[in-house]
PALO-583206 format. One record per atom (N, C-alpha, C, CB): x, y, z. Coordinates in steps of 0.001 Angstrom, whole numbers, plus 500000, padded with zeros to 6 digits. Glycine has a CB too. Layout:
N
XYZ/...
# end
This chain:
436
775096287773640986/776106288488641773/777501288055641327/775913288226643296/778371289010641126/779738288716640700/780528288122641852/780432289984640172/781227287020641564/782033286382642601/783202287288642964/782542284993642133/783583287335644254/784714288179644651/786016287646644058/784822288254646188/786957288518643744/788254288044643245/788969287237644322/789136289232642791/789787286303643906/790461285417644854/791966285660644839/790156283946644528/792588285362645975/794049285485646077/794587284403647000/794458286894646596/795862284112646843/796586283269647795/797939283916648053/796752281799647257/798515283566649175/799760284192649634/800764283121650023/799497285140650827/801987283252649524/803088282375649918/804138283240650593/803691281600648684/804530282865651805/805489283662652569/806754282860652812/804881284120653907/807871283412652394/809176282798652616/809984283672653575/809936282600651270/810840283045654375/811779283828655155/811325284174656560/812074285062654442/811642285401656964/811666285797658366/810297286211658902/812634286924658551/810267286518660219/809043286965660868/808573288311660333/809250287049662363/809516289149659864/809114290424659263/808262290165658026/810355291279658896/808653289194657219/807849288836656050/806494288272656468/808597287819655179/806474287483657534/805205286919657999/804246288024658431/805445285940659162/804782289020659143/803953290152659536/803436290893658301/804745291108660443/804305291159657351/803900291931656172/802912291149655314/805126292316655337/803040289833655272/802039289028654571/800680289141655249/802477287558654509/800668289121656584/799406289278657310/798787290644657021/799628289102658828/799628291683656925/799119293025656629/798561293088655204/800236294079656813/799247292463654235/798748292451652853/797457291644652754/799813291869651895/797389290533653468/796157289731653506/794996290573654009/796339288486654402/795230291338655067/794192292180655638/793742293252654645/794689292830656928/794697293878653938/794359294890652938/793448294313651856/795635295459652303/793793293131651358/793007292517650287/791621292098650767/793742291310649722/791554291510651949/790251291076652465/789334292262652740/790433290255653741/789883293351653220/789069294543653448/788547295126652140/789875295596654199/789262294857651034/788842295344649721/787909294365649009/790058295611648855/787549293264649690/786582292338649111/787169291103648458/785780293046648122/788467290915648529/789082289703647970/788844288524648907/790605289910647736/788781287339648326/788587286115649116/789856285276649043/787353285297648606/790361284877650215/791612284119650238/791356282635650003/792337284324651574/792194282028649166/792183280589648923/793531280014649350/791887280270647420/793545278713649578/794837278062649778/795592278071648454/794660276603650314/796883277935648515/797689277973647297/797238276890646310/799180277796647637/796926275711646833/796567274576645964/795247274784645223/796482273307646787/794432275734645666/793135275967645014/793256276832643750/792175276633645998/794428277347643471/794639278061642219/793924279399642131/794207277211641094/794282280336642978/793628281648643002/793946282461641750/794053282426644246/793138283504641544/793357284392640391/794597285265640573/792131285281640168/794859285668641806/796030286478642136/796871285704643147/795615287885642702/798147285491642818/799050284776643710/800189285712644086/799590283468643047/800380285926645396/801432286807645894/802533285952646504/800874287823646937/803748286122646008/804924285432646539/805742286462647298/805774284749645395/805778286345648613/806558287262649456/807922286609649687/805820287571650835/808911287031648928/810159286288648767/811217286636649807/810712286534647403/812249285796649830/813396285954650732/814666285883649887/813400284851651866/815721286575650325/816959286557649544/818183286272650412/817139287885648826/817989285693651587/819110285471652487/820149284554651852/818622284881653805/819696283552651103/820619282632650425/820203282472648968/820651281247651137/821116281918648169/820790281619646778/819656280608646695/822023281093646037/819584279700647667/818501278720647710/817152279409647887/818734277713648843/817122280498648670/815875281241648863/815397281834647542/816064282355649910/816323282388646748/815964282919645432/815323281843644565/817198283492644730/815968280683644509/815473279589643669/814107279111644142/816465278421643668/813910279083645451/812629278650646004/811512279596645564/812699278581647544/811796280897645560/810793281876645135/810398281642643681/811324283311645317/811365281378642816/811071281128641392/810250279851641220/812383281023640576/810535278832642045/809758277583641961/808295277821642316/810355276513642894/808038278686643307/806653278972643676/805906279659642529/806611279851644935/806580280511641795/805945281157640635/805531280101639623/806903282191639978/806429279186639324/806117278151638324/804996277237638811/807373277316638003/804984276921640106/803912276076640641/802561276778640540/804203275701642103/802547278071640812/801287278823640724/800713278750639314/801504280294641132/801562278861638322/801086278818636926/800621277416636538/802197279281635966/801220276391637112/800749275033636811/799349274805637397/801742273979637368/799097275361638572/797796275194639211/796712276006638515/797878275592640672/797052277206638050/796095278070637361/796845278839636275/795383279051638363/796839278316635044/797619278947633960/797214280388633655/797482278131632705/796042280831634137/795604282201633855/795837283151635037/794130282202633484/796431282640636109/796596283493637297/797589284617637040/797057282657638496/797413285689637793/798400286768637808/799278286571639036/797712288186637817/800570286642638861/801509286460639976/802154287803640298/802601285387639631/802144288136641585/802857289311642075/803972288830642988/801896290300642821/805203289190642659/806355288819643477/806825290059644224/807509288217642603/806974289925645538/807469291021646360/808478290453647341/806305291750647105/808864291239648342/809826290767649320/811260291084648932/809670289292649514/812188290489649671/813597290879649554/814241290453648242/814377290298650694/813905289260647733/814477288842646449/813981289745645326/814120287371646147/812719290146645381/812169291063644377/812817292437644480/810647291187644537/813130292859645694/813753294166645899/815169294206645334/813775294511647385/815936293147645573/817356293150645231/817595292757643777/818114292210646148/816862291774643279/817061291299641903/815710291126641201/817848289958641895/815012292226640927/813696292103640298/813746291460638925/813058293453640185/814881291609638232/814996291089636868/814871289575636796/816310291509636270/815176288855637899/815095287393637853/813647286908637803/815800286789639065/812697287782638101/811284287391638087/810504287977636913/810630287812639374/810955289089636373/810185289801635355/809859288949634137/810935291020634916/810799288090633752/810611287320632519/809894285994632740/811944287061631876/809569285649633998/808891284380634263/807432284463633822/808981284014635765/806952283399633188/805583283365632687/804590283590633818/805300282031631991/803635284486633604/802582284725634567/802860285835635560/802317283495635297/804103286301635625/804421287366636574/803897288691636025/805960287442636839/802922289266636717/802329290532636287/802982291723636975/800833290533636563/803367291527638252/803998292616638987/805187292095639789/802982293303639917/806240292875639829/807364292663640738/807508293966641519/808712292273639962/807220293922642821/807223295159643607/808184295039644786/805800295488644109/808723296168645210/809684296194646297/809029296108647659/810509297433646216/809867296077648675/809345295989650052/808563297236650447/810493295773651040/809056298399650053/808350299625650422/806999299723649703/809215300856650095/806917299134648524/805687299206647732/804579298282648253/805991298862646291/804894297432649235/803856296573649816/802698297405650369/804452295692650932/803009298576650887/801958299436651438/800989299911650363/802577300638652136/801405299890649088/800567300325647966/799972299140647210/801378301194647009/799920297985647872/799508296750647193/798185296895646458/799403295624648193/797164297436647111/795840297502646489/795857298323645210/794831298088647460/796475299497645265/796526300352644078/797286299667642951/797180301700644412/798299298899643297/799096298231642260/798299297122641588/800388297658642861/797680296233642378/796994295086641771/795719295516641044/796656294042642844/795153296655641436/793939297128640770/794256298077639615/793027297823641775/795531298376639421/795935299297638371/796515298574637169/796938300283638906/797029299357636253/797577298814635003/799009299324634815/796684299213633779/799755299364635924/801103299901635883/802106298921635311/801528300312637252/803377299304635293/804429298448634729/804662297211635576/805729299227634594/805328296226634984/805627294997635707/806500295311636919/806325293972634782/807598296035636696/808530296315637790/808168297632638476/809983296365637267/807910297537639779/807660298726640595/808483298573641878/806111298905640913/809763298874641741/810733298677642815/811527299962642986/811679297470642516/811319300643644091/812022301891644350/813382301670644994/811184302777645229/814148302743645119/815451302704645778/815228302737647287/816359303895645316/815217301572647898/814820301482649299/815856302085650238/814575300041649673/817106302187649803/818115302819650665/817842304313650833/819524302607650084/817020304885649962/816650306294650098/815331306477650862/816540306936648718/814808305381651375/813518305446652066/813635306250653356/812996304032652370/812621307043653609/812516307769654871/811204307440655536/812643309284654653/810910308120656624/809637307906657297/809646306664658157/808529307815656292/808466306318658672/808344305202659594/807728303975658911/807504305612660801/807609302907659696/806972301677659236/805521301983658876/807054300558660322/805089301531657690/803772301917657185/802699300853657379/803873302248655736/803082299578657388/802090298512657480/801706298250658922/802616297234656839/800439297887659132/799965297518660466/798901296443660321/799404298756661235/798597295765661418/797584294712661391/796663294862662584/798236293313661385/795467294258662464/794537294201663590/794195292755663945/793257294983663266/794818291800663248/794593290390663532/795662289546662871/793205289957663063/795742288273663278/796737287354662725/796036286020662536/798011287217663663/795467285838661356/794519284766661074/795005283389661510/794216284741659613/794120282676662226/794312281279662627/795464281067663607/794547280440661411/795989282127664201/797098281990665137/796702282529666509/798346282722664610/797313281996667548/797093282518668893/798190283491669295/797016281377669897/799270283507668524/800382284429668753/800506285318667527/801723283661669037/800504286624667732/800539287575666614/801885288299666576/799382288600666732/802286288725665389/803498289514665211/803124290977665010/804329288991664014/803921291868665570/803801293299665303/805185293807664909/803233294080666554/805243294440663750/806517294960663255/806775296337663871/806519295042661697/807811296434664690/808131297699665342/809223298463664606/808556297452666771/809896297798663683/811050298404663018/811315297623661741/812316298415663949/811925298285660757/812405297582659576/813696298241659123/811339297589658436/814423297572658250/815669298127657736/816865297861658636/815520299596657538/818056298057658068/819288297777658796/820425298618658238/819639296279658722/821262299128659137/822430299918658753/823735299264659192/822332301311659344/823680297980659568/824867297327660112/825869296932659024/824460296100660900/825388296519657868/826233296121656735/827258295063657140/826952297343656156/826793293986657770/827658292816657936/828117292389656543/826910291635658687/829356291970656427/829948291821655091/829321290709654259/831416291563655220/828610289772654898/827992288662654181/826529288924653830/828096287405655005/825953290021654314/824495290164654355/823976291160653314/824057290603655745/822961290750652578/822344291580651544/821170292396652099/821868290703650382/820758292126653333/819520292699653856/819505294231653896/819278292171655232/820598294930654219/820525296402654155/820116296928652779/821865296996654534/820441296183651727/820059296590650374/818623296171650051/821025295987649346/818127295166650771/816770294673650536/815729295382651389/816710293193650802/816162295906652529/815216296491653488/815417297989653726/815326295770654799/816528298527653263/816754299952653422/817270300311654798/815494300701653150/817354301616655097/817870302062656396/816901301726657527/818137303571656372/817425301721658736/816594301418659908/815513302474660081/817458301330661182/814251302005660213/813095302887660381/812171302260661421/812343303117659016/811680303069662331/810882302576663453/809428303009663336/811464303067664772/808536302172663830/807137302567663986/807027303488665197/806208301317664144/806147304500665111/805926305374666257/805399304539667432/804930306521665896/805810304859668650/805353304052669790/803833303994669918/805937304601671067/803137305097669596/801678305071669693/801066304124668658/801111306483669512/801738303967667498/801279303019666481/801434301585666987/802063303213665159/802563301293667629/802795299952668188/801800299666669305/804245299820668718/801613300631670206/800675300452671321/799269300183670800/800672301693672236/798850300925669783/797504300752669245/797320299352668672/797220301802668170/798324298855667942/798217297510667367/798163296449668461/799399297233666424/799045296554669442/799081295555670510/797785295603671328/800308295785671428/797283296803671586/796025296936672324/794876296260671562/795699298430672571/794802296491670251/793756295864669439/793865294347669471/793832296360667995/795091293828669346/795286292379669372/794896291795670728/796746292032669049/795217292499671804/794825292034673142/793311292009673278/795438292934674233/792642293039672768/791178293098672840/790535291972672031/790676294458672336/791223291500670987/790693290401670175/791018289037670763/791238290487668767/791701289013671895/791928287748672577/793272287104672329/790891286811672192/794182287784671649/795504287196671446/796244287146672772/796315287997670398/796896286023673028/797576285836674304/799044286254674257/797475284394674728/799598286354673052/801008286727672936/801226287548671682/801909285479672920/802054288566671794/802506289356670646/804019289277670585/802025290843670743/804536288976669393/805974288953669145/806350290265668466/806388287716668266/807257291002669084/807732292261668508/808868291946667548/808197293262669621/808642292263666278/809578291821665263/810077292983664426/808936290781664376/811083292712663628/811696293696662751/812969293121662174/811981295009663501/813762293948661553/815031293501660974/816173293717661960/815318294246659655/816129294809662702/817196295148663653/816534295863664833/818324296054662980/815754295103665627/814887295747666615/815659296384667768/813912294742667163/816911295987667954/817713296637668979/817974298105668690/819013295922669130/817795298501667418/817947299906667032/816618300638667074/818553300013665637/815590299996667640/814278300625667668/814347302026668273/813297299762668452/813685302973667597/813494304308668140/814625305274667948/813227304209669539/815785304806667446/816925305705667311/816739306705666181/818188304910667084/815833306423665240/815565307335664123/814389308267664415/815287306537662853/813714308089665535/812543308905665855/812964310224666506/811587308132666786/812062311172666448/812276312475667098/811158312730668108/812331313627666040/811449312726669409/812753312415670008/813038310913669971/812807312922671458/814315310578670031/814714309169670020/814266308490671308/816244309033669844/813883307226671192/813572306436672384/814257305084672268/812034306262672565/814278304332673374/814940303031673396/813899301909673391/815860302911674634/814360300719673049/813488299547673056/812896299308674440/814256298309672594/813695299469675484/813170299241676839/812050300227677172/814299299361677879/812150301460676654/811089302440676877/809794301990676217/811506303815676344/809894301469674993/808708300946674308/808103299789675096/809063300489672877/808935298873675576/808426297734676345/807680298206677592/809579296797676744/808237299165678300/807576299684679490/806236300329679143/808477300694680195/806184301013678006/804934301636677571/803895300578677234/805177302545676359/804296299525676561/803368298452676210/802847297749677459/804048297441675281/803708297534678435/803276296894679672/802283297771680431/804483296581680555/802497299083680385/801646300005681135/800322300289680434/802378301300681369/800323300291679085/799165300796678346/798366299725677599/799621301822677372/798776298463677688/798001297394677070/797812296271678085/798699296867675782/796857295396677776/796596294247678655/797110292947678044/795095294128678943/797962293040677022/798444291818676376/799093290920677442/799464292153675224/798696289648677518/799247288792678578/800750288549678454/798537287471678575/801248288495677180/802647288106677033/803261288810675827/802776286575676889/804472289334676011/805238289959674935/806537289191674748/805521291462675241/806878288958673481/808127288258673161/808950289133672221/807846286857672515/810250289144672435/811143289903671577/811681289038670458/812287290489672382/811805289636669255/812492288983668158/813999289028668376/812121289638666825/814740288705667328/816196288614667412/816827289951667788/816767288126666088/817834289888668675/818552291081669142/820054290882668970/818214291386670626/820735291894668485/822187291833668355/822841291807669741/822710293033667531/824006291143669874/824637291010671198/824883292342671901/825946290282671060/825331293344671144/825657294637671765/824422295352672294/826370295533670766/823237294915671889/821999295615672235/821215294927673348/821127295739671014/821755293823673853/821170293170675022/821898293735676245/821294291580674941/821412294872676749/822122295567677821/821528295233679185/822086297078677591/822143295773680226/821716295467681601/820285295922681871/822659296128682604/819896297065681295/818527297553681510/817504296577680946/818341298937680869/817772296044679754/816843295099679136/816795293799679931/817245294819677678/817949293293680325/817990292038681085/817246292195682411/819455291601681340/817444293320683086/816760293571684352/815249293649684162/817274294862684985/814812294267683065/813380294363682795/812783292986682533/813121295287681600/813488292146681774/813022290783681515/812917289995682813/813963290067680535/813866290203683722/813855289467684992/812721289928685903/815194289635685710/812330291188685783/811362291784686709/809924291653686236/811682293237686917/809706291573684925/808350291622684378/807904290244683872/808274292652683240/806980289583684562/806568288243684139/805830288220682808/805698287633685190/805326289359682341/804635289387681038/805622289395679870/803721290619680949/806898289589680144/807930289515679103/808494288100679072/809069290563679355/808496287495677902/808936286103677780/810403285955678168/808718285597676348/810678284863678867/812056284551679272/812732283796678137/812088283713680598/812955284546677083/813504283960675855/814247285046675096/812378283330674967/815458284749674679/816231285667673853/816831284904672681/817341286361674682/816759285538671516/817420284989670334/818523285975669945/816395284756669140/819785285518670028/820935286408669850/821870285788668811/821686286649671210/822116286462667683/823020285901666675/824481285992667107/822831286619665344/825142284851667159/826585284794667413/827355284912666102/826961283481668141/826976284109665116/827559284004663770/828910283308663780/827707285382663154/829834283706664643/831124283018664762/831695283311666131/832117283459663639/832482282368666667/833196282608667917/834690282760667667/832939281470668907/835051283040666433/836435283371666089/836530284884665915/836900282618664785/837389285532666676/837501286986666580/837957287431665201/838461287506667627/838810286653664560/839274287044663226/838152286932662197/840466286175662800/837317285921662322/836172285801661413/835171286920661691/835489284411661563/834910287211662952/833988288297663298/834456289622662700/833857288425664825/835761289856662717/836280291087662119/836013291118660622/837782291225662388/836245289996659943/835990289944658496/834501290072658182/836532288637657909/833672289618659114/832221289732658951/831703291153659219/831523288753659880/832553292016659763/832144293351660194/831138293274661335/831548294132659021/831406292334662260/830600292181663474/831401292801664618/830251290656663765/830802293711665352/831556294561666265/831490294087667718/831048295973666173/831942292863667953/832081292320669303/833072291170669218/830691291846669896/833490290681670355/834429289558670404/833734288330670981/835681289920671247/834376287189670834/833829285964671418/833754286077672932/834679284749671020/834762286729673538/834749286900674999/833577287779675438/836080287517675482/833308288846674680/832150289691674988/830881288858674949/832049290876673997/830750288011673944/829529287219673779/829354286241674933/829556286461672447/830407285525675292/830267284546676374/829999285238677712/831532283675676475/830593286411677933/830284287170679153/828811287595679175/831197288416679260/828296287990678000/826885288367677910/825985287192678269/826552288876676501/826292286020677741/825471284845678026/825523284506679511/825937283641677187/826692284654680130/826789284440681583/825878285408682329/828250284608682065/825877286661681911/825027287678682542/823552287310682386/825300289075681929/823164286924681174/821767286588680896/821316285390681730/821575286293679399/822105284332681731/821676283105682414/821705283259683932/822563281935681999/822562284133684450/822570284406685888/821324285189686293/823840285183686284/820964286186685490/819799287027685801/818484286324685499/819868288329685019/818505285401684520/817276284746684058/817460283231684085/816896285223682625/817462282611685255/817639281149685312/816572280443684468/817574280650686782/817019279460683688/816095278696682859/815688279378681577/814889278386683629/816309280508681238/815949281260680037/816102280395678784/816815282525679919/815190280574677844/815341279965676526/816292280815675706/813969279817675808/817368280219675225/818422280970674565/818697280368673194/819704280984675422/818322281104672138/818558280662670776/819659281477670125/817284280755669959/820476280814669309/821594281475668636/821553281202667143/822935281008669224/822086282146666369/822390281939664950/823894281782664809/821864283125664068/824308280887663933/825729280768663615/825861280556662114/826400279598664411/826865281185661521/827116281091660077/828469280424659892/827077282509659381/828498279351659138/829755278653658914/830119278647657434/829670277222659444/831430278520657185/831909278513655810/832187279894655258/830922277832654942/832323280890656133/832627282246655683/833970282241654961/832645283243656879/834139283093653943/835395283098653192/836627283153654093/835416284270652242/837553282231653847/838795282187654607/838685281492655948/839285283556654820/837506280977656330/837367280316657625/838254279073657669/835886279940657893/839266279105658536/840181277980658658/839601276920659580/841543278446659175/840258275761659597/839825274700660500/839927275158661949/840660273431660281/840979275933662261/841145276417663633/840050277418664000/842528277062663809/839683278295663064/838621279270663326/837272278577663504/838540280294662184/837031277570662675/835795276804662833/835759276105664189/835654275773661701/836895275545664608/836941274835665882/836694275788667050/838291274130666051/837149277030666943/836874278006667998/835362278190668177/837547279362667671/834646278254667071/833181278375667147/832561277122667745/832585278638665754/833017275970667286/832464274702667776/832669274564669281/833112273512667043/833883274842669756/834171274681671186/833401275698672015/835675274820671451/833262276923671508/832491277933672229/831039277495672374/832570279287671509/830450277013671297/829049276594671338/828845275455672333/828581276164669945/829807274552672414/829691273439673362/829600273928674798/830876272495673215/830161275097675066/830203275617676438/828978276442676805/831438276454676627/828113276731675829/826990277642676076/825695276860676341/826799278595674875/824847277354677250/823600276657677605/822466277002676640/823184277009679040/822526276468675439/821563276826674403/820292276003674516/822176276644673026/819179276600674066/817946275816673914/817729275422672460/816734276609674430/818306276176671524/818283275776670109/819347276562669361/816872276012669472/819721276051668189/820765276661667372/820319276666665916/822115275906667534/820337277853665296/820065277966663866/821401278041663128/819174279218663553/821624277113662228/822893277029661498/822673277457660054/823480275589661558/823485278405659597/823391278908658234/824704278648657501/823048280417658227/824699277792656491/825894277673655652/826083278977654863/825778276444654681/827305279451654775/827561280693654037/827096280551652593/829064281060654083/826388281581652128/825919281648650741/826380282976650154/824353281500650652/827138282912649084/827683284113648469/826560284955647870/828717283748647390/826451286203648322/825429287115647844/826090288251647059/824592287670649024/825903288269645725/826478289352644914/826058290720645465/826037289213643432/827019291630645518/826747292951646043/827198293145647476/825306293230645945/827535292045648171/828056292155649536/829581292187649503/827556290977650417/830174292696650574/831632292764650654/832258291377650641/832059293513651911/831595290403651264/832164289055651340/832219288366649989/831365288212652299/831371288780649061/831334288125647753/832655288269647002/830202288700646916/833400289340647256/834668289563646556/835881289199647407/834771291011646126/835644288598648574/836771288201649422/837464286979648852/836301287918650854/838792286861649045/839497285665648582/839178284462649455/841001285909648564/839634283312649041/839519282058649802/838073281683650068/840265282172651121/837237281737649011/835873281220649135/835951279709649326/835006281586647877/835228279193650294/835352277779650647/834542276875649722/834911277564652081/835001275637649620/834309274619648831/832961274283649460/835173273350648707/831953274104648598/830607273843649084/830499272595649942/829678273727647933/831222271533649580/831168270296650373/831723270512651769/831944269176649674/832791271294651877/833370271586653196/832382272392654043/834709272361653047/831740273368653428/830754274170654161/829625273286654673/830187275291653265/829146272383653840/828047271507654250/828473270576655389/827550270682653054/829717270076655348/830189269197656432/830253269960657749/831579268609656093/830767271184657691/830840271978658916/829446272308659441/831626273267658668/828539272635658551/827166272921658971/826531271700659622/826323273378657775/826798270517659070/826227269289659631/826746269046661046/826555268083658733/828023269321661287/828587269159662629/827908270102663622/830106269414662607/827708271334663197/827065272306664082/825611271938664343/827148273710663482/824923271466663314/823520271073663505/823408269896664472/822874270708662154/824323268958664363/824297267813665276/824483268274666715/825388266793664900/825422269191666926/825620269751668255/824354270469668732/826818270717668256/823761271274667848/822550272004668206/821404271078668581/822128272895667065/821281269973667873/820219269015668184/820425268401669564/820165267911667119/821666268096669912/821945267538671238/821628268550672333/823413267097671338/822010269818672101/821736270850673101/820233271112673237/822465272148672734/819523271092672122/818070271281672176/817411270148672952/817480271364670755/817886268920672742/817324267777673460/817599267893674957/817903266460672913/818798268343675308/819125268536676728/818196269577677360/820603268973676890/817926270653676626/817051271692677170/815633271165677357/817041272921676252/815161270362676407/813841269746676570/813804268867677815/813474268918675326/814850268086678029/814894267216679215/814798268039680495/816188266376679225/815382269218680494/815349270074681687/813938270567682009/816275271268681496/813047270536681022/811674271001681253/810794269927681876/811057271466679949/811235268685681844/810415267585682364/810142267789683856/811114266218682125/808867267626684238/808456267776685621/808232269216686064/809466267156686491/808456270186685162/808295271596685540/806866272080685307/809274272472684751/806472273114686030/805257273854685719/805632275005684788/804556274378687023/804933275133683672/805219276171682688/803943276931682345/805843275561681415/804121278154681924/803011278947681406/803089278911679890/803051280422681945/802022278472679234/802053278257677791/800881278948677110/802039276763677474/801057279234675833/799972279700674971/799613278563674030/800377280993674174/798337278147674056/797875277048673209/797458277587671842/796697276295673879/797747276827670801/797309277201669464/795792277111669361/797973276307668408/795246277761668348/793783277841668226/793158276578667665/793405279004667354/793947275772666929/793406274559666340/793804273350667184/793894274394664886/792832272595667713/793176271409668502/793799270325667631/791933270860669209/794470269399668280/795085268277667593/794730267000668342/796627268457667487/795235265890667877/794960264606668512/796284263911668812/794055263713667609/796398263374670004/797619262661670408/797222261374671113/798518263547671337/797592260256670507/797284258932671052/795816258796671445/798163258649672257/794951259311670555/793524259209670768/792955260239671708/793205257884671270/793786261131672210/793333262168673140/793389263542672480/794190262158674422/792467264412672892/792446265772672375/793558266584673034/791066266434672616/794174267458672246/795243268282672800/795488269512671952/796523267477672923/796479270291672371/796834271530671686/798348271667671625/796206272751672395/798861272034670463/800252272457670401/800370273768671169/800741272617668917/801459273945671882/801612275128672724/803069275560672775/801089274856674141/803281276810673191/804626277377673308/804746278036674674/804919278405672158/805844277744675373/806070278323676690/806768279673676578/806894277371677557/806853280360677699/807572281633677751/809006281475677284/807547282202679163/809607280306677562/811002280028677196/811149279586675744/811575278961678109/810068279626674992/810025279209673589/810220277694673437/811096279954672788/809630276981674361/809624275526674309/808300275083673703/809836274900675728/808363274228672682/807159273690672059/806771272399672757/807372273452670543/805482272253673059/805008271067673740/803553270789673373/805161271223675253/803080269629673765/801701269230673511/800947269218674834/801636267835672818/799865269993674909/799027270017676104/797836269097675867/798558271474676445/797721268062676663/796626267097676532/795491267523677446/797100265648676873/794333267830676842/793201268290677647/791944268377676797/793506269654678284/790787268141677445/789486268361676805/788950269756677103/788479267307677269/789665270542677879/789218271893678226/789277272815677013/790074272466679366/788493273900677002/788514274852675874/789723275790675985/787195275681675832/790901275265675624/792148276008675804/792619276720674541/793223275078676277/791871276615673462/792321277190672192/792619278682672337/791263276970671102/793855279051672013/794258280455672062/794485280998673448/793245281278671398/794442280133674474/794504280605675852/795917280512676435/793541279810676711/796170281386677399/797365281300678231/797013280481679461/797899282721678628/797755279421679729/797413278564680869/798679277973681479/796445277434680436/798544277497682706/799660276830683374/799508275320683220/799729277227684878/800633274678682948/800626273231682749/801786272612683523/800719272874681238/801648271311683772/802766270549684330/803257269583683265/802347269785685635/804554269631683028/805166268773682011/805383267387682589/806507269369681507/805105266359681789/805339264981682226/806813264790682596/804923263975681118/807078263798683427/808427263597683960/809413263076682928/808377262647685114/808903262574681805/809794262053680764/809299262507679393/809876260499680829/810242262657678463/809863262892677076/809106261680676546/811109263187676203/808137261919675698/807367260834675104/807530260910673594/805861260911675513/808233259916673058/808587259882671632/809300261172671224/807322259675670763/810195261620672102/810978262815671808/810252264118671985/811470262746670446/809017264084672510/808197265268672637/807842265540674082/806945265129671814/807733266830674428/807231267203675744/805708267138675738/807720268620676145/805144266466676724/803699266364676883/803360266961678254/803199264861676755/802304267767678293/801942268444679535/800440268405679756/802432269890679520/800052268696680993/798643268649681393/798325269898682206/798328267354682213/797131270460682047/796780271666682809/796843271433684305/795392272142682429/797208272491685044/797222272398686505/796264273461687062/798683272591687078/
# end
């Protein structure tokens, strides 16, 4: 009997890439391929790349070289955002058989089984139609992602993603409902609704619908215990959405909202269409309506022309906000973006120093939020693989507020939604909880 062909998958970047990797994995397994870990040296290695920073590009190239060291005869397929935007950087690397765009992921099987050209990257800005990939499972995880939207039309001046992902395109609501229903039937306790710009969900459909309408449909037509939203732009977190989050216990009390800067002049140069005052008023609204909400922010520092005073405006604003975590991105010049040609590009050392200051602040705020969870009862989803803590069996888990903790128990909690009580004190910097 002929052994089945083998593959491995490396995923870099965002939750959208993680979802698409799961969909590609499913396509290959249904066609008879057997998945190996990267270190086992599969015959086909897929690198699902990211292009948010120059470091992401370099990381993708390193994975290609590592794959060839592990198996000098392997075929490497590079896809994702770096492949979409700069396919030429991968074409000449030894072992690369295919470089395909994001839209071509849906044609993965035909490509790897065919004898087509190395580069198969279409003009994604001309893409039409809806989201094409879907999944029916999320291997080894208790929380699954469902892509409800892809693409972006915002064109923030620093961001290459509109060129990597194309225009905003939404999955039909019945397609989303079907995926979430299937995942619920398979025992998944949480689904994360993800995309590139999910606040624009449904605006390209005929008839157009809103994100809140989709959420209401999912709550009514599926039994999924918990739904979590991916990142949302500040202007798209409206009163209707906040009210729905406050009213529906199956919707996670967690929002991830990119701030990027709290300097109005920097926001204008970034082509971000809100002010620092608008943002802080929004956070006041959210925290009043959703006491104890998990609130994550993105901030970008070192943008061209960012003065010490502009940086300080961001720093002082962040100090005033009740964050649960902060993602800090040092500015990375991306050729093809408006910011790449702006004057007053900052020195790399200065950018790194500013990023370090913001990260230190974020770490302190995250620690404060963890302390606030001590002694509370929380509803958590336990991971499917048990772990060991101080000689006791336990499970890594995530709360509705997006708090990570360790649940100590001998009960069969793998993949389950359960209520726990958090210990009164952090233990070695970690939250530890017990079923109630």
